[in-house]
C-alpha positions as protocol buffer text, in pm:
chain_id: "A"
residue {
  index: 1
  type: MET
  ca { x: 29597 y: -893 z: 11715 }
}
residue {
  index: 2
  type: GLU
  ca { x: 29345 y: -980 z: 12027 }
}
residue {
  index: 3
  type: ARG
  ca { x: 29577 y: -938 z: 12327 }
}
residue {
  index: 4
  type: PHE
  ca { x: 29685 y: -594 z: 12239 }
}
residue {
  index: 5
  type: SER
  ca { x: 29321 y: -496 z: 12207 }
}
residue {
  index: 6
  type: PHE
  ca { x: 29362 y: -290 z: 12555 }
}
residue {
  index: 7
  type: LEU
  ca { x: 29590 y: -63 z: 12340 }
}
residue {
  index: 8
  type: ARG
  ca { x: 29277 y: 40 z: 12189 }
}
residue {
  index: 9
  type: PHE
  ca { x: 29088 y: 150 z: 12472 }
}
residue {
  index: 10
  type: SER
  ca { x: 29344 y: 327 z: 12671 }
}
residue {
  index: 11
  type: VAL
  ca { x: 29447 y: 539 z: 12329 }
}
residue {
  index: 12
  type: ASP
  ca { x: 29085 y: 611 z: 12294 }
}
residue {
  index: 13
  type: ALA
  ca { x: 29057 y: 725 z: 12656 }
}
residue {
  index: 14
  type: VAL
  ca { x: 29362 y: 911 z: 12623 }
}
residue {
  index: 15
  type: THR
  ca { x: 29257 y: 1096 z: 12311 }
}
residue {
  index: 16
  type: ARG
  ca { x: 28896 y: 1164 z: 12427 }
}
residue {
  index: 17
  type: GLN
  ca { x: 29042 y: 1335 z: 12776 }
}
residue {
  index: 18
  type: THR
  ca { x: 29320 y: 1491 z: 12521 }
}
residue {
  index: 19
  type: GLU
  ca { x: 29052 y: 1650 z: 12317 }
}
residue {
  index: 20
  type: ALA
  ca { x: 28830 y: 1775 z: 12593 }
}
residue {
  index: 21
  type: PHE
  ca { x: 29127 y: 1949 z: 12783 }
}
residue {
  index: 22
  type: VAL
  ca { x: 29227 y: 2114 z: 12462 }
}
residue {
  index: 23
  type: LYS
  ca { x: 28874 y: 2250 z: 12462 }
}
residue {
  index: 24
  type: ALA
  ca { x: 28879 y: 2370 z: 12817 }
}
residue {
  index: 25
  type: LEU
  ca { x: 29208 y: 2520 z: 12742 }
}
residue {
  index: 26
  type: ALA
  ca { x: 29089 y: 2730 z: 12497 }
}
residue {
  index: 27
  type: THR
  ca { x: 28766 y: 2848 z: 12688 }
}
residue {
  index: 28
  type: VAL
  ca { x: 28996 y: 2918 z: 13014 }
}
residue {
  index: 29
  type: LEU
  ca { x: 29254 y: 3105 z: 12796 }
}
residue {
  index: 30
  type: ARG
  ca { x: 28953 y: 3313 z: 12626 }
}
residue {
  index: 31
  type: LEU
  ca { x: 28806 y: 3393 z: 12967 }
}
residue {
  index: 32
  type: ALA
  ca { x: 29120 y: 3497 z: 13125 }
}
residue {
  index: 33
  type: ARG
  ca { x: 29154 y: 3742 z: 12816 }
}
residue {
  index: 34
  type: GLU
  ca { x: 28808 y: 3854 z: 12872 }
}
residue {
  index: 35
  type: ASP
  ca { x: 28819 y: 3889 z: 13238 }
}
residue {
  index: 36
  type: LYS
  ca { x: 29136 y: 4114 z: 13207 }
}
residue {
  index: 37
  type: GLY
  ca { x: 28972 y: 4329 z: 12946 }
}
residue {
  index: 38
  type: ILE
  ca { x: 29223 y: 4225 z: 12669 }
}
residue {
  index: 39
  type: SER
  ca { x: 29185 y: 4232 z: 12270 }
}
residue {
  index: 40
  type: LYS
  ca { x: 29341 y: 3897 z: 12125 }
}
residue {
  index: 41
  type: ILE
  ca { x: 29597 y: 4126 z: 11982 }
}
residue {
  index: 42
  type: GLU
  ca { x: 29711 y: 4270 z: 12333 }
}
residue {
  index: 43
  type: LEU
  ca { x: 29778 y: 3962 z: 12453 }
}
residue {
  index: 44
  type: ALA
  ca { x: 29977 y: 3815 z: 12166 }
}
residue {
  index: 45
  type: THR
  ca { x: 30188 y: 4142 z: 12195 }
}
residue {
  index: 46
  type: ARG
  ca { x: 30236 y: 4087 z: 12556 }
}
residue {
  index: 47
  type: ALA
  ca { x: 30305 y: 3722 z: 12514 }
}
residue {
  index: 48
  type: GLY
  ca { x: 30561 y: 3757 z: 12205 }
}
residue {
  index: 49
  type: LEU
  ca { x: 30317 y: 3499 z: 12016 }
}
residue {
  index: 50
  type: SER
  ca { x: 30100 y: 3605 z: 11674 }
}
residue {
  index: 51
  type: GLN
  ca { x: 29724 y: 3681 z: 11682 }
}
residue {
  index: 52
  type: PRO
  ca { x: 29628 y: 3430 z: 11471 }
}
residue {
  index: 53
  type: TYR
  ca { x: 29785 y: 3173 z: 11706 }
}
residue {
  index: 54
  type: ILE
  ca { x: 29605 y: 3317 z: 12017 }
}
residue {
  index: 55
  type: GLY
  ca { x: 29275 y: 3243 z: 11800 }
}
residue {
  index: 56
  type: TYR
  ca { x: 29348 y: 2895 z: 11710 }
}
residue {
  index: 57
  type: ILE
  ca { x: 29436 y: 2844 z: 12057 }
}
residue {
  index: 58
  type: GLU
  ca { x: 29119 y: 3007 z: 12179 }
}
residue {
  index: 59
  type: GLN
  ca { x: 28950 y: 2792 z: 11881 }
}
residue {
  index: 60
  type: GLY
  ca { x: 29068 y: 2477 z: 12020 }
}
residue {
  index: 61
  type: ALA
  ca { x: 29248 y: 2417 z: 11708 }
}
residue {
  index: 62
  type: ARG
  ca { x: 29566 y: 2442 z: 11804 }
}
residue {
  index: 63
  type: CYS
  ca { x: 29747 y: 2329 z: 12159 }
}
residue {
  index: 64
  type: PRO
  ca { x: 30029 y: 2541 z: 12318 }
}
residue {
  index: 65
  type: THR
  ca { x: 30358 y: 2406 z: 12357 }
}
residue {
  index: 66
  type: ALA
  ca { x: 30439 y: 2481 z: 12724 }
}
residue {
  index: 67
  type: GLU
  ca { x: 30668 y: 2760 z: 12626 }
}
residue {
  index: 68
  type: SER
  ca { x: 30370 y: 2956 z: 12473 }
}
residue {
  index: 69
  type: LEU
  ca { x: 30156 y: 2873 z: 12786 }
}
residue {
  index: 70
  type: LYS
  ca { x: 30419 y: 2985 z: 13028 }
}
residue {
  index: 71
  type: ARG
  ca { x: 30396 y: 3315 z: 12789 }
}
residue {
  index: 72
  type: LEU
  ca { x: 30058 y: 3284 z: 12813 }
}
residue {
  index: 73
  type: ALA
  ca { x: 30011 y: 3253 z: 13172 }
}
residue {
  index: 74
  type: LEU
  ca { x: 30291 y: 3559 z: 13266 }
}
residue {
  index: 75
  type: ALA
  ca { x: 30093 y: 3765 z: 13002 }
}
residue {
  index: 76
  type: LEU
  ca { x: 29758 y: 3695 z: 13165 }
}
residue {
  index: 77
  type: GLU
  ca { x: 29934 y: 3763 z: 13498 }
}
residue {
  index: 78
  type: ILE
  ca { x: 29802 y: 3381 z: 13640 }
}
residue {
  index: 79
  type: PRO
  ca { x: 30062 y: 3134 z: 13806 }
}
residue {
  index: 80
  type: LEU
  ca { x: 30099 y: 2853 z: 13528 }
}
residue {
  index: 81
  type: HIS
  ca { x: 29969 y: 2574 z: 13766 }
}
residue {
  index: 82
  type: GLN
  ca { x: 29699 y: 2738 z: 13817 }
}
residue {
  index: 83
  type: LEU
  ca { x: 29573 y: 2811 z: 13455 }
}
residue {
  index: 84
  type: ILE
  ca { x: 29636 y: 2429 z: 13432 }
}
residue {
  index: 85
  type: ARG
  ca { x: 29433 y: 2337 z: 13751 }
}
residue {
  index: 86
  type: ARG
  ca { x: 29116 y: 2563 z: 13627 }
}
residue {
  index: 87
  type: THR
  ca { x: 29174 y: 2349 z: 13264 }
}
residue {
  index: 88
  type: GLU
  ca { x: 29134 y: 2037 z: 13426 }
}
residue {
  index: 89
  type: GLU
  ca { x: 28873 y: 2111 z: 13635 }
}
residue {
  index: 90
  type: LEU
  ca { x: 28690 y: 2247 z: 13357 }
}
residue {
  index: 91
  type: SER
  ca { x: 28777 y: 1935 z: 13146 }
}
residue {
  index: 92
  type: GLU
  ca { x: 28655 y: 1732 z: 13402 }
}
residue {
  index: 93
  type: ARG
  ca { x: 28299 y: 1820 z: 13415 }
}
């Protein structure tokens, strides 16, 4: 068991960083939506996603799939790489 102790550290670190990313993504998406002056319902309509799903993402309760993330970026008129960059920057604070 001891020879695999490095795995526990790595998994814990990955989990913490992933949780920070999901939380930051929730903030970045909410702020982008608010900056555009649109409601969750409007964003959901534009992105072809459900309003509850948008709410879960903005609460950090769900992490969007790659397809959903691309839909959100298009609906918010933000390049996907910029959305991810903003999220990375915020999650590293």
